[in-house]
N, C-alpha and C positions, 0 to 999 in steps of 0.2 A: 457555280463550284461544286466541284465534288466531295459530299462529305464521307464517302464511303470508307477510303482509308484512315481516318478517323475512327469511325465507327469499330472497324476492324482492330485496332487499337485499343479498343475499350473494351470491346469483347472479346481480347486472347488476357487481358488481366484473371478473367474467369476460366481459364484454361490450362492445362499443364503444371509447372513448376510455377505459374505465378499464382495459380487461385491461391496457396495458405499465406503468402503473403498481403495479398488482396482482402481475403478474410482476416486477416490478421489486425488491419488497417483500417475495415470496414466496420467490424462489431467492438473492438477496442474503446471509440470515443463513444458509443452507443451506451456501453456498460459503465465507463467512465461517469456519463452526466448523468444516467438512471441513478446511480449513486448518489450521486451530487445534488440531485434535487428533488429524490425519493427517499434517500435515505440519513437526509441529513439530520442530525438530534433534534434541535428546535424543532422540524417540520412534523416526525415520528411522535414526540411528544402531547404533541396538538391531536395529531391525527390516529391516533392509537384507541383500540377498543377498551372500554375500561375493564374488561376480563383482562386485559392485558398486561396490564399495569403492574410492574414488581415492585413490591415493598412500599406497594399506597406510594412512589415517587412517580412521578409520571417526566420527569425532565433525567433523572437516572434509567428510567426505563428506555425513552429517546437514544439515550447514548449507548447503551448496552444492544440494544435493538439494531441500533446503526453498524457496528463494528460487526455484527453476526451476519449481515448483509454488506458488508466487504468481503465477508471470508465467501458468501454465497454466490455475490454479484462479482466481484474482482477477482477472486480464486476460482472456486468451483465452476462456473459454466465455461470461463476458458480453458478450465483441466478435461472439462468434458468436450470441450470442441477439439481438444488434441487428442485423445482416447478414440472417440468414436467417427471423428469425420477425418482429422490428419492419419489418425492409424498409427501413433508414434507413442513412446514410452514418455512418461513423466522425467525421468531421470536425462531426458533430453534438453529439459528447460528448468536444470538446476535443481530436480527434487531428490538429490542423494548426497551422499556424504562428498562425492568426489575427491578431490585427494586432499584426504586427511589431512596430511601435515599443514596443509597451508592453510585447510579449513579451522583447526585448531590454533594455530598461530596467531591468525589473523586475529580469531575473537578473543582469543586471552591479552592479545598486545589492544585492541582497540576499542572492545567493551568498556576497560574502565576510563578510557579519554571520554567517551560519549556519558561515561556517569556524570565526568566532570562537566561536561558541556551540560547536563541536563540540570545542573545545579545553577552555571550562571545565566541560562537562560532562565531559571525561577527568578531569578532578581530584575528580570527585563520587564517593565510595568504592560507595555504591551501584549507580551507575553501570559502576565498573570491575568489581562482582562480575558484571554479566550479559554483558558487551561485550570484544570481540567477539562474535559470533554464531559466527563460525568461527573457532575455536579455534586453528587451523592457521593462520589468516593473516600471524601474524606469524613463520613460519617461513623464510623466503627472500622476496627482492622477484619471483620468480616466483611464488611462492604468493599473494602479496599481489594480482598483478596477475590470475590469477584467483579468487581472491576478490571484488575490484571488479568483474569481468566479471558473475562470476555476480549479486552483491549490485545491478547495475543492472537486471536484470531481475527482481528482489524489487519493486524501487522502481515499476518499469515497469507491473507487476502492480497494484502499491499505487493509483499515483494512477489510474490507469485505473477501478479497483472503485468507488473512493470521489468521486473527482471527476469523476469521468467517467459511470461507470452510474448510480451513486447521484445526485449531485448536478445534472448535465445532464438525465439521464431522467425524473428526477421536476419538474423547474420547470415544466411546461407545465402542469401539475396543481395542484402544492403550491404553487406560486411560489416564488420566488429563495430569499428569506429561510427559509421552509421548509424546501425541498429542500437548502440548505446546513446548515442545521441536524440534518436526518435524518442527512447524511453524516458531520457533526461527530461525532453519538452514536454511529454504527456503528464509526466508526474510534476514536474514544475506548475502546468498552468491548472491541474487540480490544488493547489495549494492556494490558487486566488481565493481572498477574503480571509484571509490569513495576515499578520502582521508579516511586511513588506522586508525586515529582518528575517524572518522564516522562509519566507519563500523564493529569496533570493540564496540565502545557503541550502535548500532543500536543492539548487542546481547542482553543485557542489559534492553534497551527499550522494545524491543520486548517482553521479558521475563514479564516485568512488568506490558503491555497493557494486556500480555494474561491472568496474574492472576487476573489484575482489571476485564477481560471481564467476566471471572470466576466469580468472587467474585460477580461483579452485574448483570451476566446474560445478559449482552448487550454489544453493541460495543462502544457506543456513549462517554463514559467517554474518554477512548483510542484514540476515533475520535480527540475531541475535542482538547484532548493534545498533541498528533501528529500533527492537525493541528495549535495549537497556538506555536509549535519549528517550522515548515517550513514557517509561514506566517510571524512569526517574525523575524527571521532571515533576510527573504528579506527586510523589513521595516527596518530595522539598516541596511543593507548593500545597499539598496539603498540612505538611509540620504535623501539627497535633492532630489526632482524631477530635470529632466533635463539632469539624468545620467543614465547610465546603470546599474549601481553596479560595484562590483568587485573593 
């Protein structure tokens, strides 16, 4: 049996218009797994050299470094690929204001809903057992402020990776619907290990933020909503400062 046609078909994935989607689909899972396994907060808390420990708190340090790693691994590395290999502007991947009216409208209308969702989620025992990812977030207002800033870096990396790099990067070859479904699949799978309610709802949220990204031509509204959900959840969990939440 002649395997040459099959080999030619595989090789064509690395030529011409196929090269970009091939690289995106090959590189994205490697970055996702690298962050999942080697930048997990608990893993980093144990692996950090003593000199890298912040505030004398290994658990809090592991979470902060995990958030920064998400920005670098999930966000910066794909962004460099876009600029240096694909030779494309980041605006084509949603790093822009886009349609200003739609962006502002989606942000103003939906951010309060996600703050409410954060409050509802904070009453779920399975969620309370997992969050906040930074157990030191509730120690003081200053610690929560540092947590909020580092957490924003996590969401910047996350949104660019899934709604930007994957979704916008694949739409030309796969079409809008399939590009959206690929990023929903990928982001949903990265939630495995979290409570089932969060993992299943992440599929709906990923689809919503993907649609909003297409409608606004920007990641900004989805980023604001996702961050509103995450940081409000942590705020409701830590309650009064002086406790670590949970």
